[in-house]
C-alpha positions as CSV (number, residue, x, y, z in Angstrom):
1,M,151.2,206.1,16.9
2,P,152.7,205.2,20.3
3,S,149.1,204.8,21.7
4,H,148.5,202.2,19.0
5,W,151.5,200.2,20.1
6,L,150.4,200.5,23.8
7,A,147.0,199.1,22.9
8,V,148.5,196.3,20.9
9,S,151.0,195.5,23.6
10,L,148.4,195.4,26.4
11,T,146.1,193.3,24.2
12,A,149.0,190.8,23.6
13,F,149.7,190.7,27.3
14,L,146.1,190.2,28.4
15,G,145.5,187.7,25.6
16,A,148.6,185.7,26.6
17,A,147.7,185.8,30.3
18,I,144.2,184.6,29.7
19,V,145.1,181.9,27.3
20,T,148.0,180.7,29.5
21,R,145.7,180.2,32.4
22,V,143.3,178.2,30.2
23,S,146.2,176.2,28.7
24,I,147.5,175.3,32.2
25,W,144.0,174.1,33.3
26,L,143.6,172.2,30.1
27,A,147.0,170.6,30.3
28,F,146.4,169.2,33.8
29,R,142.9,168.2,32.8
30,L,144.2,166.2,29.8
31,G,147.4,165.0,31.4
32,I,149.7,166.9,29.1
33,V,152.3,167.6,31.7
34,D,156.1,167.5,32.0
35,K,157.0,165.2,34.8
36,P,160.1,165.7,36.9
37,N,163.2,163.6,36.3
38,K,167.0,163.8,36.6
39,I,167.5,166.5,34.0
40,K,164.5,168.7,35.0
41,I,164.6,171.5,37.5
42,H,161.0,171.3,38.6
43,S,160.0,169.0,41.4
44,K,156.3,168.5,40.5
45,P,154.5,168.2,37.2
46,V,154.4,171.3,35.0
47,A,151.8,172.0,32.3
48,R,152.9,171.7,28.7
49,L,151.0,173.7,26.1
50,G,152.8,176.9,26.9
51,G,152.8,177.8,23.2
52,M,149.0,178.3,23.5
53,G,149.7,181.4,25.6
54,V,152.2,182.8,23.2
55,F,150.0,182.1,20.2
56,G,146.9,183.5,21.9
57,G,148.7,186.7,22.7
58,C,150.0,187.0,19.2
59,L,146.5,186.4,17.7
60,A,144.9,188.9,20.1
61,A,147.5,191.6,19.2
62,A,147.2,190.8,15.4
63,T,143.5,191.2,15.6
64,V,143.7,194.6,17.3
65,L,146.5,195.6,14.9
66,S,144.4,194.7,11.9
67,R,141.6,196.9,13.1
68,L,143.6,200.0,13.7
69,E,143.0,202.9,11.2
70,G,145.9,203.3,8.7
71,I,147.6,200.0,9.3
72,R,145.0,197.5,8.3
73,D,147.4,195.4,6.1
74,C,149.9,194.9,9.0
75,T,148.9,191.2,9.6
76,P,148.9,189.6,6.2
77,P,147.5,186.1,5.7
78,A,151.0,184.7,5.2
79,V,151.9,185.6,8.8
80,V,148.8,184.0,10.2
81,V,149.2,180.8,8.2
82,A,152.9,180.5,9.0
83,A,152.3,181.1,12.7
84,S,149.4,178.7,12.7
85,C,151.6,175.9,11.2
86,I,154.4,176.5,13.7
87,F,151.9,176.6,16.6
88,A,150.2,173.4,15.4
89,T,153.6,171.7,15.2
90,G,154.4,172.8,18.8
91,L,151.0,171.6,20.0
92,A,151.5,168.2,18.4
93,D,154.9,168.0,20.0
94,D,153.5,168.8,23.4
95,C,150.8,166.2,23.0
96,W,152.6,163.4,21.2
97,S,156.4,164.2,21.5
98,L,157.3,164.5,17.8
99,S,160.7,163.5,16.6
100,P,163.2,166.4,15.9
101,C,162.7,165.7,12.1
102,G,158.9,165.9,12.5
103,K,159.2,169.3,14.4
104,V,161.5,170.8,11.8
105,M,159.3,169.6,8.9
106,G,156.2,171.2,10.5
107,Q,158.1,174.5,11.0
108,L,159.5,174.3,7.5
109,V,155.9,174.1,6.2
110,G,155.2,177.3,8.1
111,A,158.3,179.0,6.6
112,V,157.5,177.9,3.0
113,A,153.8,179.1,3.5
114,Y,155.1,182.5,4.6
115,L,157.3,182.8,1.5
116,A,154.7,181.4,-0.9
117,L,151.6,183.4,0.3
118,P,151.0,187.0,-0.5
119,R,152.2,189.6,1.9
120,T,150.1,192.7,1.7
121,I,152.2,195.2,3.6
122,A,153.0,198.0,1.2
123,S,156.7,198.1,2.1
124,A,157.2,194.3,2.0
125,P,159.2,193.1,-1.0
126,R,157.1,191.3,-3.6
127,D,160.0,189.2,-4.9
128,V,161.9,186.9,-2.6
129,S,165.7,186.7,-2.9
130,L,167.6,183.6,-2.0
131,M,169.1,185.4,1.1
132,H,165.6,186.6,2.2
133,G,164.2,183.1,1.8
134,L,167.1,181.5,3.8
135,F,166.7,184.1,6.5
136,V,163.0,183.4,6.8
137,V,163.5,179.7,7.0
138,V,166.3,179.9,9.5
139,A,164.4,182.4,11.7
140,L,161.1,180.5,11.6
141,I,162.8,177.3,12.5
142,G,165.4,178.8,14.8
143,F,163.3,181.0,17.0
144,P,160.7,178.3,18.0
145,N,163.4,175.8,18.7
146,S,165.6,178.1,20.7
147,F,162.5,179.1,22.8
148,N,161.6,175.5,23.2
149,L,165.1,174.6,24.5
150,M,164.9,177.4,27.1
151,D,161.4,176.4,28.1
152,G,162.7,173.5,30.2
153,M,163.3,176.1,33.0
154,N,160.2,177.5,34.6
155,G,159.4,181.1,33.5
156,L,162.3,181.4,31.1
157,L,160.2,181.3,27.9
158,A,158.0,184.2,29.0
159,G,161.0,186.3,29.8
160,M,162.7,185.6,26.5
161,C,159.5,186.4,24.6
162,I,159.3,189.7,26.4
163,I,162.9,190.5,25.6
164,T,162.5,189.5,22.0
165,F,159.2,191.5,21.7
166,A,160.9,194.6,23.3
167,G,163.9,194.3,20.9
168,G,161.7,193.9,17.9
169,S,159.5,196.8,18.9
170,I,162.5,199.1,19.3
171,I,163.9,198.0,15.9
172,A,160.4,198.5,14.3
173,E,160.1,202.0,15.9
174,W,163.5,203.1,14.7
175,S,163.3,201.6,11.2
176,P,163.1,204.1,8.4
177,V,160.2,202.3,6.6
């Protein structure tokens, strides 16, 4: 089992690293950059589209995880659709600077999609309680926005993603399910 998680982790890292390099090139090529101003800490333009690297790493890991023997149902369609909605919202925000309401609405679509679509993991609850639904909505709106707020400082998003992934991995490893 630990070798599976090592393979998935390395795939996520390599996928994120490759897609991040491509997204930086693409952002500068298309002019999707964050320009320095009074409230920014960077002194030259910085590529936007950082969510592409995070999403690319997640998709790469999900692809490997879905192919591993014994855990084929680990990436249900609900997760892929919800993550895609949230990624598309972030991409639209990077390109066209969505209003806060527009961002929350796009993320809410992802949260509702997750709750509405089938989740095929055997241990996942089939019925959704009010508390579970509220937690999912708060988490799927809260995490992207908290990461986005921290992303104004160079390199902070990547570090926070690593810490979050490590914490989630420890919890998953120690959970009794």
